[in-house]
VEXTITI-740230 format. One record per residue: chain; residue in three letters; x negated, y negated, z negated of N, C-alpha, C, O in turn. Coordinates in Angstrom, 1 decimal, always signed. Example, Ala and Ser with C-alpha at 12.3 -4.5 7.8 and 13.67 -1.06 7.14 Angstrom:
<rs>
r chain=A; resn=ALA; nxx=-13.2; nyy=+5.7; nzz=-7.8; caxx=-12.3; cayy=+4.5; cazz=-7.8; cxx=-13.2; cyy=+3.3; czz=-7.8; oxx=-14.2; oyy=+3.3; ozz=-8.5;
r chain=A; resn=SER; nxx=-12.8; nyy=+2.2; nzz=-7.1; caxx=-13.7; cayy=+1.1; cazz=-7.1; cxx=-12.9; cyy=+0.0; czz=-7.9; oxx=-13.4; oyy=-1.1; ozz=-8.0;
</rs>
This chain:
<rs>
r chain=A; resn=MET; nxx=+13.0; nyy=+4.6; nzz=-10.0; caxx=+12.7; cayy=+5.8; cazz=-9.1; cxx=+11.9; cyy=+5.3; czz=-7.9; oxx=+12.2; oyy=+4.3; ozz=-7.3;
r chain=A; resn=HIS; nxx=+10.8; nyy=+6.1; nzz=-7.6; caxx=+10.0; cayy=+5.7; cazz=-6.5; cxx=+10.5; cyy=+6.4; czz=-5.3; oxx=+10.8; oyy=+7.6; ozz=-5.3;
r chain=A; resn=HIS; nxx=+10.6; nyy=+5.7; nzz=-4.2; caxx=+11.1; cayy=+6.3; cazz=-2.9; cxx=+9.9; cyy=+6.6; czz=-2.0; oxx=+10.0; oyy=+6.5; ozz=-0.8;
r chain=A; resn=TYR; nxx=+8.7; nyy=+6.8; nzz=-2.6; caxx=+7.5; cayy=+7.1; cazz=-1.8; cxx=+6.5; cyy=+7.8; czz=-2.8; oxx=+6.7; oyy=+7.8; ozz=-4.0;
r chain=A; resn=THR; nxx=+5.5; nyy=+8.4; nzz=-2.2; caxx=+4.5; cayy=+9.1; cazz=-2.9; cxx=+3.1; cyy=+8.4; czz=-2.6; oxx=+2.9; oyy=+8.1; ozz=-1.4;
r chain=A; resn=VAL; nxx=+2.3; nyy=+8.2; nzz=-3.6; caxx=+0.9; cayy=+7.7; cazz=-3.4; cxx=+0.0; cyy=+8.9; czz=-3.5; oxx=+0.0; oyy=+9.6; ozz=-4.5;
r chain=A; resn=ARG; nxx=-0.9; nyy=+9.1; nzz=-2.6; caxx=-2.0; cayy=+10.0; cazz=-2.7; cxx=-3.3; cyy=+9.3; czz=-2.8; oxx=-3.6; oyy=+8.4; ozz=-1.9;
r chain=A; resn=ILE; nxx=-4.1; nyy=+9.6; nzz=-3.7; caxx=-5.4; cayy=+8.9; cazz=-3.9; cxx=-6.5; cyy=+9.9; czz=-3.4; oxx=-6.5; oyy=+11.1; ozz=-3.8;
r chain=A; resn=PHE; nxx=-7.4; nyy=+9.4; nzz=-2.6; caxx=-8.5; cayy=+10.2; cazz=-2.1; cxx=-9.8; cyy=+9.5; czz=-2.5; oxx=-9.8; oyy=+8.3; ozz=-2.6;
r chain=A; resn=HIS; nxx=-10.8; nyy=+10.3; nzz=-2.8; caxx=-12.1; cayy=+9.7; cazz=-3.3; cxx=-13.2; cyy=+10.7; czz=-3.0; oxx=-13.0; oyy=+11.9; ozz=-2.7;
r chain=A; resn=SER; nxx=-14.4; nyy=+10.2; nzz=-3.0; caxx=-15.6; cayy=+11.0; cazz=-2.6; cxx=-16.3; cyy=+11.6; czz=-3.9; oxx=-17.2; oyy=+12.4; ozz=-3.7;
r chain=A; resn=GLU; nxx=-15.9; nyy=+11.1; nzz=-5.0; caxx=-16.6; cayy=+11.6; cazz=-6.2; cxx=-15.7; cyy=+12.5; czz=-7.1; oxx=-14.5; oyy=+12.6; ozz=-6.8;
r chain=A; resn=ASP; nxx=-16.2; nyy=+13.1; nzz=-8.0; caxx=-15.5; cayy=+14.1; cazz=-8.9; cxx=-14.7; cyy=+13.3; czz=-9.9; oxx=-15.2; oyy=+12.7; ozz=-10.8;
r chain=A; resn=VAL; nxx=-13.4; nyy=+13.3; nzz=-9.7; caxx=-12.4; cayy=+12.6; cazz=-10.5; cxx=-11.4; cyy=+13.6; czz=-10.9; oxx=-10.9; oyy=+14.4; ozz=-10.1;
r chain=A; resn=SER; nxx=-11.0; nyy=+13.6; nzz=-12.2; caxx=-10.0; cayy=+14.6; cazz=-12.7; cxx=-8.7; cyy=+14.3; czz=-12.1; oxx=-8.4; oyy=+13.2; ozz=-11.7;
r chain=A; resn=GLU; nxx=-7.8; nyy=+15.3; nzz=-12.2; caxx=-6.4; cayy=+15.1; cazz=-11.7; cxx=-5.7; cyy=+14.1; czz=-12.6; oxx=-4.9; oyy=+13.3; ozz=-12.0;
r chain=A; resn=ALA; nxx=-6.0; nyy=+14.0; nzz=-13.9; caxx=-5.4; cayy=+13.0; cazz=-14.7; cxx=-5.8; cyy=+11.6; czz=-14.3; oxx=-5.0; oyy=+10.7; ozz=-14.3;
r chain=A; resn=GLU; nxx=-7.1; nyy=+11.4; nzz=-14.0; caxx=-7.6; cayy=+10.1; cazz=-13.6; cxx=-7.0; cyy=+9.7; czz=-12.2; oxx=-6.6; oyy=+8.6; ozz=-12.0;
r chain=A; resn=ARG; nxx=-6.8; nyy=+10.7; nzz=-11.3; caxx=-6.2; cayy=+10.4; cazz=-10.0; cxx=-4.7; cyy=+10.1; czz=-10.2; oxx=-4.2; oyy=+9.2; ozz=-9.6;
r chain=A; resn=ASP; nxx=-4.0; nyy=+10.8; nzz=-11.1; caxx=-2.6; cayy=+10.4; cazz=-11.4; cxx=-2.5; cyy=+9.0; czz=-12.0; oxx=-1.6; oyy=+8.3; ozz=-11.6;
r chain=A; resn=GLN; nxx=-3.4; nyy=+8.7; nzz=-12.9; caxx=-3.4; cayy=+7.3; cazz=-13.5; cxx=-3.6; cyy=+6.3; czz=-12.4; oxx=-3.0; oyy=+5.2; ozz=-12.4;
r chain=A; resn=ALA; nxx=-4.6; nyy=+6.5; nzz=-11.5; caxx=-4.8; cayy=+5.6; cazz=-10.4; cxx=-3.6; cyy=+5.4; czz=-9.5; oxx=-3.3; oyy=+4.3; ozz=-9.1;
r chain=A; resn=ALA; nxx=-2.9; nyy=+6.5; nzz=-9.2; caxx=-1.7; cayy=+6.5; cazz=-8.4; cxx=-0.6; cyy=+5.7; czz=-9.1; oxx=+0.1; oyy=+4.9; ozz=-8.5;
r chain=A; resn=GLN; nxx=-0.5; nyy=+5.9; nzz=-10.4; caxx=+0.5; cayy=+5.1; cazz=-11.2; cxx=+0.1; cyy=+3.6; czz=-11.1; oxx=+1.0; oyy=+2.8; ozz=-11.0;
r chain=A; resn=ARG; nxx=-1.1; nyy=+3.2; nzz=-11.3; caxx=-1.5; cayy=+1.8; cazz=-11.2; cxx=-1.2; cyy=+1.3; czz=-9.9; oxx=-0.7; oyy=+0.1; ozz=-9.7;
r chain=A; resn=PHE; nxx=-1.4; nyy=+2.0; nzz=-8.8; caxx=-1.1; cayy=+1.6; cazz=-7.4; cxx=+0.4; cyy=+1.3; czz=-7.3; oxx=+0.8; oyy=+0.3; ozz=-6.8;
r chain=A; resn=ARG; nxx=+1.2; nyy=+2.3; nzz=-7.7; caxx=+2.6; cayy=+2.2; cazz=-7.6; cxx=+3.1; cyy=+1.0; czz=-8.3; oxx=+4.0; oyy=+0.2; ozz=-7.8;
r chain=A; resn=THR; nxx=+2.7; nyy=+0.8; nzz=-9.6; caxx=+3.1; cayy=-0.3; cazz=-10.4; cxx=+2.8; cyy=-1.6; czz=-9.8; oxx=+3.7; oyy=-2.5; ozz=-9.7;
r chain=A; resn=ALA; nxx=+1.6; nyy=-1.8; nzz=-9.3; caxx=+1.2; cayy=-3.1; cazz=-8.6; cxx=+2.0; cyy=-3.3; czz=-7.3; oxx=+2.4; oyy=-4.4; ozz=-7.1;
r chain=A; resn=LEU; nxx=+2.2; nyy=-2.2; nzz=-6.6; caxx=+2.9; cayy=-2.4; cazz=-5.3; cxx=+4.4; cyy=-2.7; czz=-5.6; oxx=+4.9; oyy=-3.7; ozz=-4.9;
r chain=A; resn=ASP; nxx=+5.0; nyy=-2.0; nzz=-6.5; caxx=+6.4; cayy=-2.3; cazz=-6.8; cxx=+6.6; cyy=-3.7; czz=-7.4; oxx=+7.5; oyy=-4.5; ozz=-7.0;
r chain=A; resn=THR; nxx=+5.6; nyy=-4.2; nzz=-8.2; caxx=+5.7; cayy=-5.5; cazz=-8.8; cxx=+5.5; cyy=-6.6; czz=-7.8; oxx=+6.2; oyy=-7.6; ozz=-7.7;
r chain=A; resn=SER; nxx=+4.6; nyy=-6.4; nzz=-6.9; caxx=+4.3; cayy=-7.3; cazz=-5.8; cxx=+5.5; cyy=-7.5; czz=-4.9; oxx=+5.8; oyy=-8.6; ozz=-4.4;
r chain=A; resn=LEU; nxx=+6.1; nyy=-6.4; nzz=-4.5; caxx=+7.2; cayy=-6.5; cazz=-3.6; cxx=+8.6; cyy=-6.8; czz=-4.3; oxx=+9.5; oyy=-7.1; ozz=-3.6;
r chain=A; resn=GLY; nxx=+8.6; nyy=-6.6; nzz=-5.6; caxx=+9.8; cayy=-7.0; cazz=-6.4; cxx=+10.6; cyy=-5.8; czz=-6.9; oxx=+11.3; oyy=-5.9; ozz=-7.8;
r chain=A; resn=ASP; nxx=+10.4; nyy=-4.6; nzz=-6.2; caxx=+11.2; cayy=-3.4; cazz=-6.7; cxx=+10.7; cyy=-2.2; czz=-5.9; oxx=+10.3; oyy=-2.3; ozz=-4.7;
r chain=A; resn=ALA; nxx=+10.7; nyy=-1.0; nzz=-6.5; caxx=+10.2; cayy=+0.2; cazz=-5.8; cxx=+11.0; cyy=+0.5; czz=-4.6; oxx=+10.5; oyy=+1.1; ozz=-3.6;
r chain=A; resn=SER; nxx=+12.3; nyy=+0.1; nzz=-4.6; caxx=+13.2; cayy=+0.5; cazz=-3.5; cxx=+12.8; cyy=-0.3; czz=-2.2; oxx=+13.3; oyy=+0.0; ozz=-1.1;
r chain=A; resn=LEU; nxx=+12.0; nyy=-1.4; nzz=-2.4; caxx=+11.6; cayy=-2.2; cazz=-1.2; cxx=+10.4; cyy=-1.7; czz=-0.5; oxx=+10.1; oyy=-2.1; ozz=+0.6;
r chain=A; resn=VAL; nxx=+9.6; nyy=-0.8; nzz=-1.2; caxx=+8.3; cayy=-0.4; cazz=-0.7; cxx=+8.5; cyy=+0.4; czz=+0.7; oxx=+7.9; oyy=+0.0; ozz=+1.7;
r chain=A; resn=ALA; nxx=+9.4; nyy=+1.4; nzz=+0.7; caxx=+9.6; cayy=+2.2; cazz=+1.9; cxx=+10.0; cyy=+1.3; czz=+3.1; oxx=+9.4; oyy=+1.4; ozz=+4.2;
r chain=A; resn=PRO; nxx=+11.1; nyy=+0.5; nzz=+3.0; caxx=+11.5; cayy=-0.3; cazz=+4.2; cxx=+10.5; cyy=-1.3; czz=+4.6; oxx=+10.3; oyy=-1.5; ozz=+5.8;
r chain=A; resn=VAL; nxx=+9.8; nyy=-2.0; nzz=+3.7; caxx=+8.8; cayy=-3.0; cazz=+4.1; cxx=+7.6; cyy=-2.3; czz=+4.7; oxx=+7.1; oyy=-2.8; ozz=+5.7;
r chain=A; resn=TYR; nxx=+7.2; nyy=-1.1; nzz=+4.2; caxx=+6.1; cayy=-0.4; cazz=+4.8; cxx=+6.4; cyy=+0.1; czz=+6.2; oxx=+5.6; oyy=+0.0; ozz=+7.1;
r chain=A; resn=ARG; nxx=+7.6; nyy=+0.6; nzz=+6.4; caxx=+8.1; cayy=+1.1; cazz=+7.7; cxx=+8.0; cyy=-0.1; czz=+8.7; oxx=+7.6; oyy=+0.1; ozz=+9.8;
r chain=A; resn=ALA; nxx=+8.6; nyy=-1.2; nzz=+8.3; caxx=+8.6; cayy=-2.4; cazz=+9.2; cxx=+7.2; cyy=-2.8; czz=+9.5; oxx=+6.9; oyy=-3.2; ozz=+10.6;
r chain=A; resn=TYR; nxx=+6.3; nyy=-2.8; nzz=+8.5; caxx=+4.9; cayy=-3.2; cazz=+8.7; cxx=+4.2; cyy=-2.2; czz=+9.7; oxx=+3.5; oyy=-2.6; ozz=+10.6;
r chain=A; resn=LEU; nxx=+4.5; nyy=-0.9; nzz=+9.5; caxx=+3.9; cayy=+0.0; cazz=+10.5; cxx=+4.4; cyy=-0.2; czz=+11.9; oxx=+3.7; oyy=+0.0; ozz=+12.9;
r chain=A; resn=ARG; nxx=+5.7; nyy=-0.6; nzz=+12.1; caxx=+6.2; cayy=-0.9; cazz=+13.4; cxx=+5.4; cyy=-2.1; czz=+14.0; oxx=+5.1; oyy=-2.1; ozz=+15.2;
r chain=A; resn=LEU; nxx=+5.2; nyy=-3.1; nzz=+13.2; caxx=+4.4; cayy=-4.3; cazz=+13.6; cxx=+3.0; cyy=-3.8; czz=+14.0; oxx=+2.4; oyy=-4.3; ozz=+15.0;
r chain=A; resn=LEU; nxx=+2.4; nyy=-2.9; nzz=+13.2; caxx=+1.1; cayy=-2.4; cazz=+13.6; cxx=+1.1; cyy=-1.7; czz=+14.9; oxx=+0.1; oyy=-1.8; ozz=+15.7;
r chain=A; resn=GLN; nxx=+2.1; nyy=-0.9; nzz=+15.2; caxx=+2.3; cayy=-0.2; cazz=+16.5; cxx=+2.3; cyy=-1.2; czz=+17.6; oxx=+1.8; oyy=-0.9; ozz=+18.7;
r chain=A; resn=ILE; nxx=+3.0; nyy=-2.3; nzz=+17.4; caxx=+3.2; cayy=-3.2; cazz=+18.5; cxx=+2.0; cyy=-4.1; czz=+18.7; oxx=+1.6; oyy=-4.3; ozz=+19.8;
r chain=A; resn=HIS; nxx=+1.4; nyy=-4.6; nzz=+17.6; caxx=+0.4; cayy=-5.6; cazz=+17.7; cxx=-1.0; cyy=-5.2; czz=+17.2; oxx=-1.9; oyy=-5.9; ozz=+17.3;
r chain=A; resn=GLY; nxx=-1.1; nyy=-3.9; nzz=+16.7; caxx=-2.3; cayy=-3.5; cazz=+16.1; cxx=-3.6; cyy=-3.6; czz=+16.9; oxx=-4.7; oyy=-3.9; ozz=+16.3;
r chain=A; resn=ASP; nxx=-3.5; nyy=-3.5; nzz=+18.2; caxx=-4.8; cayy=-3.6; cazz=+19.0; cxx=-5.1; cyy=-5.1; czz=+19.3; oxx=-6.2; oyy=-5.3; ozz=+19.9;
r chain=A; resn=GLN; nxx=-4.2; nyy=-6.0; nzz=+19.0; caxx=-4.5; cayy=-7.4; cazz=+19.3; cxx=-5.2; cyy=-8.0; czz=+18.1; oxx=-5.1; oyy=-7.6; ozz=+17.0;
r chain=A; resn=LEU; nxx=-6.1; nyy=-9.0; nzz=+18.4; caxx=-6.7; cayy=-9.8; cazz=+17.4; cxx=-5.7; cyy=-10.6; czz=+16.6; oxx=-4.7; oyy=-11.0; ozz=+17.1;
r chain=A; resn=ARG; nxx=-6.0; nyy=-10.8; nzz=+15.3; caxx=-5.1; cayy=-11.6; cazz=+14.5; cxx=-5.5; cyy=-13.1; czz=+14.7; oxx=-6.6; oyy=-13.3; ozz=+15.1;
r chain=A; resn=PRO; nxx=-4.6; nyy=-14.0; nzz=+14.5; caxx=-3.2; cayy=-13.7; cazz=+14.1; cxx=-2.3; cyy=-13.1; czz=+15.2; oxx=-2.5; oyy=-13.4; ozz=+16.4;
r chain=A; resn=TRP; nxx=-1.4; nyy=-12.2; nzz=+14.8; caxx=-0.5; cayy=-11.7; cazz=+15.8; cxx=+0.5; cyy=-12.7; czz=+16.2; oxx=+0.8; oyy=-13.7; ozz=+15.4;
r chain=A; resn=ASP; nxx=+1.1; nyy=-12.5; nzz=+17.3; caxx=+2.2; cayy=-13.4; cazz=+17.7; cxx=+3.5; cyy=-12.9; czz=+17.2; oxx=+4.2; oyy=-12.1; ozz=+17.8;
r chain=A; resn=LEU; nxx=+3.9; nyy=-13.4; nzz=+16.0; caxx=+5.0; cayy=-12.9; cazz=+15.2; cxx=+6.0; cyy=-14.0; czz=+15.1; oxx=+5.7; oyy=-15.2; ozz=+15.0;
r chain=A; resn=ASP; nxx=+7.3; nyy=-13.7; nzz=+15.0; caxx=+8.3; cayy=-14.7; cazz=+14.6; cxx=+8.2; cyy=-14.9; czz=+13.1; oxx=+7.6; oyy=-14.1; ozz=+12.4;
r chain=A; resn=PRO; nxx=+8.8; nyy=-16.0; nzz=+12.6; caxx=+8.6; cayy=-16.3; cazz=+11.2; cxx=+9.0; cyy=-15.1; czz=+10.2; oxx=+8.3; oyy=-14.9; ozz=+9.2;
r chain=A; resn=SER; nxx=+10.1; nyy=-14.4; nzz=+10.5; caxx=+10.5; cayy=-13.3; cazz=+9.6; cxx=+9.5; cyy=-12.2; czz=+9.7; oxx=+9.2; oyy=-11.6; ozz=+8.6;
r chain=A; resn=GLU; nxx=+8.9; nyy=-11.9; nzz=+10.8; caxx=+7.9; cayy=-10.8; cazz=+10.9; cxx=+6.6; cyy=-11.2; czz=+10.2; oxx=+6.0; oyy=-10.4; ozz=+9.6;
r chain=A; resn=GLN; nxx=+6.3; nyy=-12.5; nzz=+10.3; caxx=+5.1; cayy=-13.0; cazz=+9.7; cxx=+5.2; cyy=-12.9; czz=+8.2; oxx=+4.3; oyy=-12.5; ozz=+7.4;
r chain=A; resn=LEU; nxx=+6.4; nyy=-13.3; nzz=+7.7; caxx=+6.7; cayy=-13.2; cazz=+6.2; cxx=+6.6; cyy=-11.7; czz=+5.8; oxx=+5.9; oyy=-11.5; ozz=+4.7;
r chain=A; resn=LEU; nxx=+7.1; nyy=-10.8; nzz=+6.5; caxx=+7.0; cayy=-9.4; cazz=+6.1; cxx=+5.6; cyy=-8.9; czz=+6.1; oxx=+5.2; oyy=-8.3; ozz=+5.2;
r chain=A; resn=ALA; nxx=+4.8; nyy=-9.3; nzz=+7.2; caxx=+3.4; cayy=-8.8; cazz=+7.3; cxx=+2.6; cyy=-9.4; czz=+6.1; oxx=+1.9; oyy=-8.7; ozz=+5.5;
r chain=A; resn=ASP; nxx=+2.9; nyy=-10.7; nzz=+5.8; caxx=+2.2; cayy=-11.3; cazz=+4.7; cxx=+2.5; cyy=-10.7; czz=+3.4; oxx=+1.6; oyy=-10.5; ozz=+2.5;
r chain=A; resn=GLN; nxx=+3.8; nyy=-10.4; nzz=+3.2; caxx=+4.2; cayy=-9.7; cazz=+1.9; cxx=+3.6; cyy=-8.4; czz=+1.8; oxx=+3.1; oyy=-8.0; ozz=+0.7;
r chain=A; resn=TRP; nxx=+3.6; nyy=-7.6; nzz=+2.8; caxx=+3.0; cayy=-6.2; cazz=+2.7; cxx=+1.5; cyy=-6.3; czz=+2.5; oxx=+1.0; oyy=-5.6; ozz=+1.6;
r chain=A; resn=GLU; nxx=+0.8; nyy=-7.1; nzz=+3.2; caxx=-0.6; cayy=-7.2; cazz=+3.0; cxx=-1.0; cyy=-7.7; czz=+1.6; oxx=-2.0; oyy=-7.2; ozz=+1.1;
r chain=A; resn=ALA; nxx=-0.2; nyy=-8.7; nzz=+1.1; caxx=-0.5; cayy=-9.1; cazz=-0.3; cxx=-0.2; cyy=-8.0; czz=-1.3; oxx=-1.0; oyy=-7.9; ozz=-2.2;
r chain=A; resn=ALA; nxx=+0.9; nyy=-7.3; nzz=-1.1; caxx=+1.2; cayy=-6.2; cazz=-2.0; cxx=+0.2; cyy=-5.1; czz=-1.9; oxx=-0.2; oyy=-4.5; ozz=-3.0;
r chain=A; resn=GLU; nxx=-0.2; nyy=-4.7; nzz=-0.7; caxx=-1.3; cayy=-3.7; cazz=-0.6; cxx=-2.6; cyy=-4.1; czz=-1.2; oxx=-3.2; oyy=-3.3; ozz=-1.9;
r chain=A; resn=LEU; nxx=-3.0; nyy=-5.4; nzz=-1.0; caxx=-4.2; cayy=-5.9; cazz=-1.7; cxx=-4.1; cyy=-5.8; czz=-3.2; oxx=-5.0; oyy=-5.4; ozz=-3.9;
r chain=A; resn=ALA; nxx=-3.0; nyy=-6.2; nzz=-3.7; caxx=-2.8; cayy=-6.2; cazz=-5.2; cxx=-2.8; cyy=-4.8; czz=-5.7; oxx=-3.5; oyy=-4.5; ozz=-6.7;
r chain=A; resn=ALA; nxx=-2.2; nyy=-3.9; nzz=-5.0; caxx=-2.2; cayy=-2.5; cazz=-5.4; cxx=-3.6; cyy=-1.9; czz=-5.3; oxx=-4.0; oyy=-1.1; ozz=-6.2;
r chain=A; resn=THR; nxx=-4.3; nyy=-2.2; nzz=-4.3; caxx=-5.7; cayy=-1.6; cazz=-4.1; cxx=-6.6; cyy=-2.2; czz=-5.1; oxx=-7.4; oyy=-1.4; ozz=-5.7;
r chain=A; resn=GLN; nxx=-6.5; nyy=-3.5; nzz=-5.4; caxx=-7.3; cayy=-4.0; cazz=-6.5; cxx=-7.0; cyy=-3.5; czz=-7.9; oxx=-7.9; oyy=-3.2; ozz=-8.7;
r chain=A; resn=ALA; nxx=-5.7; nyy=-3.3; nzz=-8.1; caxx=-5.3; cayy=-2.7; cazz=-9.4; cxx=-5.8; cyy=-1.3; czz=-9.6; oxx=-6.1; oyy=-0.9; ozz=-10.7;
r chain=A; resn=THR; nxx=-5.9; nyy=-0.6; nzz=-8.5; caxx=-6.2; cayy=+0.8; cazz=-8.5; cxx=-7.7; cyy=+1.0; czz=-8.5; oxx=-8.3; oyy=+1.7; ozz=-9.4;
r chain=A; resn=PHE; nxx=-8.4; nyy=+0.4; nzz=-7.6; caxx=-9.8; cayy=+0.7; cazz=-7.3; cxx=-10.8; cyy=-0.4; czz=-7.9; oxx=-11.9; oyy=-0.1; ozz=-8.1;
r chain=A; resn=GLY; nxx=-10.3; nyy=-1.6; nzz=-8.2; caxx=-11.1; cayy=-2.6; cazz=-8.7; cxx=-11.7; cyy=-2.3; czz=-10.0; oxx=-12.9; oyy=-2.6; ozz=-10.3;
r chain=A; resn=ALA; nxx=-10.9; nyy=-1.8; nzz=-10.9; caxx=-11.3; cayy=-1.5; cazz=-12.3; cxx=-12.0; cyy=-0.2; czz=-12.4; oxx=-12.6; oyy=+0.1; ozz=-13.5;
r chain=A; resn=GLU; nxx=-11.9; nyy=+0.6; nzz=-11.4; caxx=-12.5; cayy=+2.0; cazz=-11.5; cxx=-13.7; cyy=+2.1; czz=-10.6; oxx=-13.5; oyy=+2.5; ozz=-9.4;
r chain=A; resn=ARG; nxx=-14.9; nyy=+1.8; nzz=-11.0; caxx=-16.0; cayy=+1.7; cazz=-10.2; cxx=-16.3; cyy=+3.1; czz=-9.5; oxx=-16.8; oyy=+3.1; ozz=-8.4;
r chain=A; resn=TYR; nxx=-16.1; nyy=+4.2; nzz=-10.2; caxx=-16.3; cayy=+5.5; cazz=-9.7; cxx=-15.4; cyy=+5.8; czz=-8.5; oxx=-15.7; oyy=+6.7; ozz=-7.7;
r chain=A; resn=MET; nxx=-14.3; nyy=+5.0; nzz=-8.3; caxx=-13.4; cayy=+5.2; cazz=-7.2; cxx=-13.7; cyy=+4.2; czz=-6.1; oxx=-12.8; oyy=+4.0; ozz=-5.3;
r chain=A; resn=GLY; nxx=-14.9; nyy=+3.6; nzz=-6.1; caxx=-15.2; cayy=+2.5; cazz=-5.1; cxx=-15.0; cyy=+2.9; czz=-3.7; oxx=-14.6; oyy=+2.1; ozz=-2.8;
r chain=A; resn=ASP; nxx=-15.3; nyy=+4.2; nzz=-3.3; caxx=-15.1; cayy=+4.7; cazz=-2.0; cxx=-13.8; cyy=+5.3; czz=-1.7; oxx=-13.5; oyy=+5.9; ozz=-0.7;
r chain=A; resn=ALA; nxx=-12.9; nyy=+5.3; nzz=-2.7; caxx=-11.6; cayy=+5.9; cazz=-2.6; cxx=-10.7; cyy=+5.1; czz=-1.7; oxx=-10.9; oyy=+3.9; ozz=-1.4;
r chain=A; resn=HIS; nxx=-9.7; nyy=+5.8; nzz=-1.3; caxx=-8.6; cayy=+5.2; cazz=-0.5; cxx=-7.3; cyy=+5.8; czz=-0.8; oxx=-7.2; oyy=+6.8; ozz=-1.6;
r chain=A; resn=PHE; nxx=-6.2; nyy=+5.3; nzz=-0.3; caxx=-4.9; cayy=+5.8; cazz=-0.6; cxx=-4.1; cyy=+6.1; czz=+0.7; oxx=-4.5; oyy=+5.7; ozz=+1.8;
r chain=A; resn=GLU; nxx=-3.1; nyy=+6.9; nzz=+0.5; caxx=-2.1; cayy=+7.2; cazz=+1.6; cxx=-0.8; cyy=+7.1; czz=+1.0; oxx=-0.5; oyy=+7.7; ozz=-0.1;
r chain=A; resn=LEU; nxx=+0.2; nyy=+6.5; nzz=+1.7; caxx=+1.6; cayy=+6.4; cazz=+1.2; cxx=+2.3; cyy=+7.5; czz=+2.1; oxx=+2.2; oyy=+7.5; ozz=+3.3;
r chain=A; resn=GLU; nxx=+3.1; nyy=+8.2; nzz=+1.4; caxx=+4.0; cayy=+9.2; cazz=+2.0; cxx=+5.5; cyy=+8.6; czz=+1.8; oxx=+6.0; oyy=+8.6; ozz=+0.7;
r chain=A; resn=ILE; nxx=+6.1; nyy=+8.2; nzz=+2.9; caxx=+7.4; cayy=+7.6; cazz=+2.9; cxx=+8.4; cyy=+8.6; czz=+3.5; oxx=+8.2; oyy=+9.1; ozz=+4.7;
r chain=A; resn=PRO; nxx=+9.4; nyy=+9.0; nzz=+2.8; caxx=+10.4; cayy=+9.9; cazz=+3.4; cxx=+11.1; cyy=+9.2; czz=+4.6; oxx=+11.2; oyy=+8.0; ozz=+4.6;
r chain=A; resn=PRO; nxx=+11.6; nyy=+10.0; nzz=+5.5; caxx=+12.4; cayy=+9.4; cazz=+6.7; cxx=+13.6; cyy=+8.6; czz=+6.2; oxx=+14.1; oyy=+9.0; ozz=+5.1;
r chain=A; resn=PRO; nxx=+14.0; nyy=+7.6; nzz=+6.9; caxx=+15.1; cayy=+6.8; cazz=+6.5; cxx=+16.4; cyy=+7.6; czz=+6.5; oxx=+17.5; oyy=+7.0; ozz=+6.2;
</rs>
């Protein structure tokens, strides 16, 4: 069960079925990279907190080792999901995604 929703946005004419397939590829890659679908929401929330605190600062951020591990894990998972979704679909090259995470 997914504890989040992926919305795919794009600038070209893509069918609802193609958009659904892209969202499924994104979820599968994200879940696999983080280890389980249940980890996506808490890891993403924690990453968003780091962005709120450090987002305006140049990288690397001044993080403790556990925060750095979390940031690295999220960024690697997001990259894997983005590549799985948009890399193979050239018509979605300008597309992007949005995660909708329910409140804790």
